[in-house]
C-alpha positions as CSV (number, residue, x, y, z in Angstrom):
1,M,0.0,0.0,0.0
2,K,1.4,3.4,-0.9
3,Y,1.0,6.5,1.1
4,T,-1.3,9.3,-0.1
5,A,0.2,12.7,-0.7
6,I,-1.9,14.0,2.2
7,A,-0.1,14.5,5.4
8,D,-1.2,15.2,8.9
9,E,0.1,18.2,10.8
10,L,1.5,17.4,14.3
11,T,2.9,19.6,17.1
12,F,5.0,18.6,20.0
13,N,6.1,20.5,23.1
14,V,9.7,19.8,24.0
15,N,11.4,21.7,26.8
16,G,8.8,24.5,26.5
17,H,9.2,24.9,22.8
18,Q,6.8,23.9,20.0
19,I,8.2,21.5,17.3
20,A,5.9,21.0,14.3
21,A,5.9,18.0,12.0
22,K,4.2,16.4,9.0
23,S,3.2,12.8,9.2
24,W,2.4,10.4,6.4
25,G,1.4,6.7,6.3
26,D,-0.3,4.1,8.5
27,A,-0.3,4.9,12.2
28,N,0.7,1.3,12.8
29,G,3.6,1.3,10.3
30,M,7.3,1.3,11.2
31,P,7.9,4.7,12.9
32,V,10.6,6.7,11.1
33,L,11.5,10.2,12.2
34,A,12.6,12.3,9.2
35,L,15.1,15.2,9.6
36,H,15.5,17.8,6.9
37,G,18.6,19.8,5.8
38,W,19.8,23.3,6.8
39,L,17.3,26.0,6.0
40,D,14.8,23.5,4.6
41,N,11.8,22.2,6.5
42,A,9.5,19.1,6.7
43,A,8.2,19.8,3.2
44,T,11.5,18.5,1.8
45,F,9.9,15.0,2.0
46,N,6.8,15.9,0.1
47,R,7.9,14.1,-3.1
48,L,9.5,11.1,-1.4
49,A,6.9,10.3,1.3
50,P,4.0,9.2,-1.0
51,R,6.4,6.6,-2.6
52,L,7.3,4.9,0.7
53,T,5.4,1.9,2.0
54,G,4.8,0.3,5.4
55,L,6.1,3.3,7.3
56,R,4.8,6.0,9.5
57,L,7.0,8.8,8.4
58,I,7.1,11.8,10.8
59,A,9.1,14.7,9.3
60,L,10.0,17.4,11.8
61,D,10.5,21.1,11.3
62,L,13.8,21.3,13.3
63,M,14.0,24.2,15.7
64,G,14.3,27.5,13.9
65,H,12.8,26.1,10.7
66,G,9.3,25.9,9.3
67,Y,6.5,26.1,11.8
68,S,8.7,25.2,14.8
69,D,9.8,27.7,17.4
70,H,13.1,29.6,17.3
71,R,15.6,29.0,20.0
72,P,15.9,31.8,22.5
73,P,17.8,34.9,21.0
74,S,20.7,34.4,23.3
75,M,21.1,30.7,22.5
76,P,23.3,29.7,19.5
77,Y,22.2,26.9,17.2
78,Y,24.4,23.9,18.1
79,I,23.7,20.8,16.0
80,W,23.8,18.5,19.1
81,D,20.9,20.4,20.7
82,N,18.7,18.8,18.0
83,V,19.4,15.4,19.6
84,V,17.4,16.4,22.7
85,D,14.6,17.6,20.4
86,V,14.4,14.3,18.4
87,L,14.4,12.2,21.6
88,G,11.7,14.4,23.1
89,V,9.5,13.9,20.1
90,A,10.1,10.2,20.2
91,D,9.2,10.1,23.9
92,Q,5.9,12.0,23.3
93,L,5.1,9.5,20.5
94,G,5.7,6.7,23.0
95,L,8.5,5.3,20.9
96,Q,11.2,3.4,22.8
97,R,12.8,2.4,19.5
98,F,12.4,4.1,16.2
99,S,14.2,4.5,12.8
100,L,15.6,7.7,11.3
101,L,15.8,9.2,7.8
102,G,18.0,12.3,7.4
103,H,19.1,14.6,4.6
104,S,22.3,16.7,4.8
105,M,22.2,18.4,8.2
106,G,19.4,16.1,9.2
107,A,21.6,13.1,8.3
108,S,24.3,14.6,10.6
109,I,21.8,14.9,13.4
110,A,20.7,11.3,12.8
111,T,24.3,10.0,13.3
112,L,24.5,11.9,16.6
113,V,21.2,10.4,17.8
114,A,22.1,6.9,16.6
115,G,25.6,7.1,18.0
116,G,24.6,8.7,21.2
117,F,21.6,6.4,21.9
118,P,22.2,3.2,19.9
119,E,19.8,1.3,22.0
120,R,16.9,3.4,20.7
121,V,17.5,3.4,17.0
122,D,16.6,0.5,14.7
123,K,17.6,1.6,11.2
124,V,19.1,4.8,9.7
125,V,18.9,6.2,6.2
126,L,21.4,9.0,5.5
127,I,20.9,11.0,2.3
128,E,23.9,13.2,1.3
129,G,25.3,13.5,4.8
130,I,27.3,11.6,7.4
131,G,28.2,13.5,10.5
132,P,28.4,17.3,11.2
133,L,31.0,19.9,10.0
134,V,34.1,20.0,12.2
135,T,36.7,22.5,13.2
136,P,40.2,21.3,14.2
137,S,40.8,21.8,17.9
138,E,43.7,24.2,17.3
139,Q,41.3,26.6,15.4
140,S,38.6,26.7,18.0
141,A,39.5,30.2,19.2
142,E,39.4,31.7,15.7
143,Q,36.1,29.9,15.1
144,L,34.6,31.5,18.2
145,E,35.9,34.9,17.3
146,T,34.5,34.8,13.7
147,A,31.1,33.5,14.8
148,I,30.6,36.2,17.5
149,K,31.7,39.0,15.2
150,K,29.2,37.8,12.6
151,R,26.5,37.5,15.2
152,L,27.0,41.1,16.3
153,R,26.8,42.3,12.6
154,L,23.6,40.4,12.0
155,Q,21.9,42.0,15.0
156,K,22.3,45.4,13.2
157,R,20.9,44.1,9.9
158,E,17.2,44.4,9.0
159,Q,15.4,41.7,7.2
160,K,14.0,42.6,3.8
161,P,10.7,41.2,2.8
162,Y,9.6,39.7,-0.6
163,Q,6.6,41.5,-2.1
164,Q,5.5,38.4,-3.9
165,V,5.8,34.7,-3.0
166,D,7.2,34.0,-6.5
167,G,10.3,36.1,-5.5
168,A,11.0,33.7,-2.6
169,V,10.4,30.7,-4.9
170,R,12.9,31.9,-7.4
171,A,15.4,32.6,-4.7
172,R,15.0,29.1,-3.4
173,M,15.3,27.6,-6.9
174,N,18.6,29.4,-7.4
175,G,20.1,28.7,-4.0
176,R,23.5,27.1,-3.3
177,W,21.9,23.7,-3.9
178,P,19.1,24.4,-6.5
179,V,15.8,22.6,-6.6
180,D,13.0,22.6,-9.2
181,H,10.0,24.9,-9.1
182,Q,7.6,22.5,-7.4
183,A,10.1,21.6,-4.8
184,A,10.9,25.2,-4.1
185,K,7.2,26.0,-3.9
186,W,6.7,23.3,-1.2
187,L,9.6,24.6,0.8
188,V,8.6,28.2,0.5
189,E,4.9,27.6,1.4
190,R,6.1,26.2,4.7
191,G,8.9,28.6,5.1
192,L,7.3,32.0,4.6
193,E,5.0,34.1,6.7
194,R,2.9,37.1,5.7
195,R,3.4,40.4,7.5
196,E,2.0,43.9,6.7
197,D,4.8,44.9,4.5
198,G,5.4,41.6,2.7
199,Y,6.6,38.0,3.0
200,Y,9.4,37.0,5.4
201,W,11.2,33.7,5.9
202,R,9.9,32.0,9.0
203,S,13.4,30.5,9.6
204,D,15.5,32.1,12.3
205,P,18.1,34.5,10.8
206,N,20.6,33.2,13.3
207,L,20.7,29.9,11.4
208,I,22.9,31.5,8.8
209,L,25.6,32.2,11.4
210,P,28.6,29.9,11.8
211,S,28.7,27.8,14.9
212,I,30.5,29.3,17.9
213,L,32.0,25.9,18.6
214,R,32.1,22.7,16.5
215,M,33.1,19.2,17.2
216,S,36.5,17.9,16.2
217,E,36.8,15.0,13.7
218,A,37.8,12.6,16.4
219,Q,34.6,13.5,18.3
220,V,32.4,12.9,15.3
221,E,34.2,9.6,14.6
222,S,33.3,8.5,18.2
223,F,29.6,8.7,17.3
224,L,30.0,6.9,14.0
225,M,31.9,4.0,15.6
226,R,29.2,3.7,18.3
227,M,26.4,3.4,15.8
228,S,25.0,-0.1,15.9
229,A,21.9,0.4,13.7
230,E,21.8,-0.9,10.1
231,T,22.5,2.1,7.9
232,L,21.8,3.0,4.3
233,L,23.9,5.9,2.9
234,I,22.5,7.4,-0.4
235,L,24.9,9.7,-2.2
236,A,24.4,11.8,-5.3
237,D,26.9,11.8,-8.2
238,S,26.6,15.6,-8.3
239,G,26.2,16.1,-4.5
240,I,28.5,16.9,-1.7
241,P,31.6,14.7,-1.5
242,Q,31.6,12.7,1.7
243,S,34.5,11.3,3.8
244,E,35.4,7.7,2.8
245,R,37.0,7.4,6.2
246,R,33.8,8.2,8.0
247,I,31.9,5.8,5.8
248,A,34.4,3.0,6.7
249,L,33.8,3.6,10.4
250,L,30.1,2.6,10.2
251,Q,29.8,-1.1,11.2
252,H,26.6,-2.0,9.3
253,C,26.4,0.4,6.4
254,Q,25.5,-0.1,2.7
255,T,26.3,2.7,0.4
256,Q,24.4,3.5,-2.8
257,R,25.3,6.2,-5.3
258,L,22.7,7.6,-7.7
259,K,22.5,10.2,-10.4
260,G,21.3,13.5,-9.0
261,G,22.2,16.5,-7.0
262,H,22.3,17.3,-3.3
263,H,18.5,17.3,-3.0
264,L,18.1,14.1,-5.0
265,H,15.1,13.0,-2.8
266,L,13.3,16.1,-4.0
267,E,14.3,15.7,-7.7
268,E,11.5,14.4,-10.0
269,Q,13.9,12.2,-12.0
270,A,15.8,10.8,-8.9
271,V,13.1,10.3,-6.3
272,A,11.8,7.0,-7.6
273,P,15.1,5.1,-7.2
274,V,15.7,6.8,-3.9
275,A,12.3,5.5,-2.7
276,T,13.0,2.0,-4.0
277,L,16.2,1.8,-2.1
278,I,14.6,3.1,1.1
279,N,11.6,0.7,0.8
280,E,13.9,-2.3,0.3
281,F,16.1,-1.3,3.2
282,Y,13.3,-0.8,5.8
283,Q,11.5,-3.9,4.7
284,A,14.5,-6.2,4.7
């Protein structure tokens, strides 16, 4: 049985903050928490979800994205804070064990969840991502300095609205990692809000700032080595190059390479083979 394209809207309260989500599929299907990439939102799975079978796919708007709350103004966006959010959503769903599907930044978060709490994760699908960005330990001071200076500059900058939704759609289509018109429209519909003087991104402007601190490569590798879940890594031939060393550290990983770009799960010509791989993996 295939999913319909219609999704349910869900909301969760985790540590006093609202986290929004879209849910597709049978309530009794295998629970899979889906995590989107940086500056995207739960709509990134709109093209993929209707092609998946036997799952209950719950795609979160990560904090600062989509319909979810922003973090407090004084609180930086550290990637590891998303681990608490994911576990909080799982707890509210009554899931002692669950599977994960992550794209890009969402894939990095999935590795932190699965490595930090291996007893709670059954299977993991990583699309175009395997662990977070790192900063060598000896460069930590410079990383902090750069991030704080940029944060202070951002506080003085005013957001400029779009007068028409189409302007935001075009901007998303032509971003660093382009997507087609329909994909951009889905992301923008969930990512914009209307105010008196125009349309603004819902996403927290602070998301564009570099992290004040990052993990080292050795710290990331400790998570990868601790992952015990079966893992499917899907990479695009025109996507972001990934570390072969990191891939080799995963104990139970199969890697598949497909034609497409960084958002291949959102590409009309690539989504079918992506869905086939995921269906076969979760049903094995």
